[in-house]
N, C-alpha and C positions, 0 to 999 in steps of 0.2 A: 093696169090701165096705161094707156099711151097719151102723151100730150106733147105736141110740137117737137117731135123728134126724140122724145125720151120715153122710156118705159119704167113704170113704178110698180113695185110689188111689195105690199105691206104684209108682214108676218109678225104678229106680236110686237115686240119692242124693236124690230128691225125693219128698215125699208131698203129694198134692193133696187138700185137704179142703174139702168143701162141705156146707152144710145140705141135707137132703133136701127141705125146704120153704124155698126161697130167701126172703130178706128184702129185697125191692127197695128201693133207696134208703138202706139202713142203712149208716152209716159203720162200718168195722171197728174193734172194740175188743178190746184184750188186757188180761187181768188178770195182774198181776205179783207174784210171790212169790220169795223167796230166803232162805237162811239159816235153814231150819226147824230143823235140828240134832237135835231129839228129838221124842218123842211123849208128853211128860208131860201130865197133865190140863190144865194151864194153856195148853200149846201147842195142844192139841186145841181148846180154847175159842177161841183166837186164830184158828186155821185156819178154824173154823166161821164165825166172824164175817166173815173176809175172803171166804170162798167165798160166803156169803150176799150180800155186796156185789157180787161178780162176777155172781152169778145175777141180781140186780136190774138190773145194767147190761147184761145179756144179752150177755156177752162171747163172742167168736168162738173164743177159746182162752185157756188159762191157762198162763203161763210159770213154770217152776220153775228159777230161774237159778243153781243151784249151792249147795254147802254144805248138802245135805239131811241128811247125817249121816256120821260117820266109821265107824260101827258097822254091819256088814252086817245084823244082826238088826233094828236100828232103820230101816235103809233099807227093808227088806221091809215093816215095819209102816207106815212113813210112806207109801210108794207104794200099799200096799193101802188105807190109810185115804183117801187122796186119790182113788184110783180109784173107791171106793164113794161118796165125798161128792159127786162131780159126774160127769156124762156128757159134759162138754165136752172137747175135745181138750186134752191136757196135754203141753206141750213142755218137755222136760227136758234139761239139760246138767249136767256135773260142775263142781264148784268146786275149790278147793285143799284141801278137807277130806276128800273121799271118794276112794277108789281108783276109777279109771275102770273097771277090770274088774269090781269089785264092783257099781258102779252099773249097768253094762251087764247083768250077770247078774240083778240085782234087777228091772230093767225087763222083761227077757225072761221071767222067771218070772210076772210079773203079766200080761203079754200072753198067755202060754200058758194062764193061768187065766181068760182071757176079757176082760181089761181092755185091749182093743186100741186104746183111745183114748189110752193112754200112748205117746208118741212120743219116741224117743231121738234128739235132735238132735246128739248126738255121733257118731251113725252115719248118720242120714238127711241131715243138713246143712241141707236147705231145706224149710221148710213153705210150701207154695203155698196160701195162703188166698184167700178172696174179697175182693179189694181190698188185700191186704197179703202180702208174702213175708218170712218170718223166716228168717234165716241163723244157724245155731247153731255155736258153737265152745266146746267144753268144756275145763275145766282152767284152768291158770294159766301165766304166762310165766316165773316165777322159782321154781326148785326149792327155794330156801331157805325158801319159805313153805308148802311142802307139809306137811300134818299127818302123813302116813303114808308109809312106803316104798312105792313103787309108785303114788304119786299121779299125777295126770294133768297132764302138761306138753304144751302144744301147740307145734308147731314151725313153721318158715318155710313148709314145704310145705302145712301146714294153712291158713295165711293165704292162700297162693296159690290153694288150692282155693276159699276163700270169695270171692276176687276173681272167679274164673270163674263161681261161682254167682250173684254179684251181676249179672254181665253177662247171665246167662240169665234173670234175673227179669223178669216181665211186670207187676209192680205195685210200689208203693213198697216199699223194702227197709228192714227193721229188723234191725240187728245184735244178736244175743243172745250175750253173753259174760259170764263170771263177773266177771272183772276189767275195769276201765275202760281206755279209752285215756288216754294222757298228755295232760294239760291244763295250764293255767296259773292260778296264783292261789289264794287261800285259800277261795274260794267254789266251787271246782271239785269235781266228783264223785270226784276221785282224791286229794284233799288230806288228809294225815294230819299233825296237829300234831307238830312235832319231826322229821318226816321229809320234809316238803314234798310235792310232787306225785309220786305213785308209780305212775301208770298206765303202760301199755305203749306206747312210742313206735311200735312196729310196727303196733299197731292204729290209731293216729292216721294213720300212713302209708296203711294200707288204706282208711280212711274217706275220706281226701283223694283217693287214686288211683281208687277205685271209685265216688266221689261218693255215698257212703252218707249219708243225711240224718238217720237216726234210730237210736237204740241203747238197749239195756237192759243195765245193768251194776250188780249189787247187792253187790259185794264189800266196798268200803270203808265200814265201818259208821259211822264218825264223820261221813262226808260224805253220809249217807243222807237220804232224805226230801226230795230236791230234784232239779231237772233244769237242764241248761245247754245252751248251744250247743256247737259242737265245740271252741271255744277254752277254755271254762270259765266263760263269763259266765252268771250265774244268770238263769233265766227264770220268769215267773209261771205259776201253775196256771190251768187252764181257759181258756187262750187259745191259738189256733193259732200255731205257730212253724214257719218253713221248715227249721229244724234243731233237733233235740231229743234229748238223751241223758239218760236217767233212771237214777237210783240209787234203787231201791225199798227198799234196806236189808234188814234181817232180820225175818222174820215171828215169830221167837221172842220171847216176852215178857220175857226177861231184860233188866233196865234197861241202857241204853247211852247215854252222854252224846254228844250230837251237836255238830257244829261251830257250830251256830247258838245254842248255849247251852241248848237244850231236852233232855229225856230221852225216848228211845224206849222204849216197852213193847211193841213189835211194830209193824212197818210193812209195807204193801203199796201197790200203786198201780194205776191204770188208765191205759192209753195208747190214745188215739183217733186214728186216721189219717183225715185229711180231705184227700184228694187229695195235693197236694204240701206239705201242712202237717200238723202233729200237735200234740195237746194232751195234758196229763197232769193227774192228780189223785192226791194222796197220801192213803192211808187209814191212819189212826193208831189203833192199839189202845189201849184204856183201861188205865190203871194197875190192876193186879190188886188186888183188895180184900184187906186184911189179915185172916187168919183170926181 
């Protein structure tokens, strides 16, 4: 099916997406969001700012990496807003905040209403883009951190399915999960002061076993606005790296103290795939003006 300059072909657990008018020689770029949480006026302003940045970068898809909202009505509003704000493919997974079933229903409602560029990577699993394959795994690994009864917990069989999907990929693989893999050190994307490194060791095992070089993991807000290699070593922006795992943080403008001593007022990121390497750029929202 075609929609607004994009062609979508669904086959089992894979959706193949191409531009109707191919851009020869263009490196694939993904826009990264997570932690939207609500649709208050300040959040709308932040989303508009980030989406404008994605449009300027001519991204191939926009990732919504979990924690969109715990409230079904807000989920509907957020997905409807995003679906109208951009015609680019939107790749969506659940976090530890929303119920998986509620998110699935919200996405389905928007798709039935015509927003077929909303893609549920909790169901589809593999986005086959032009020059990049994104593998989605929704939910979280530890039920103690679910916000609601009925929240989404992924299991060992889900990780096994990702390993098979990675083996079937025909382009560089990007792993999209809400929570990060287990890393080491205070500069890692899974480091929480007082709790140490809290990522999922099973994801680390998957990354090593399936030889996945790139990842998107926006859950640990303190460790946001940075990227590392698989071990947790920090990497500079705008330089290609053979292994790159990004924590894009929360797009919500609520102030949040980061591990580097700065305060976030909303974060997003760009991820560019350059063959066997990738680079990233963090987009920081401005501090809201006091009324």
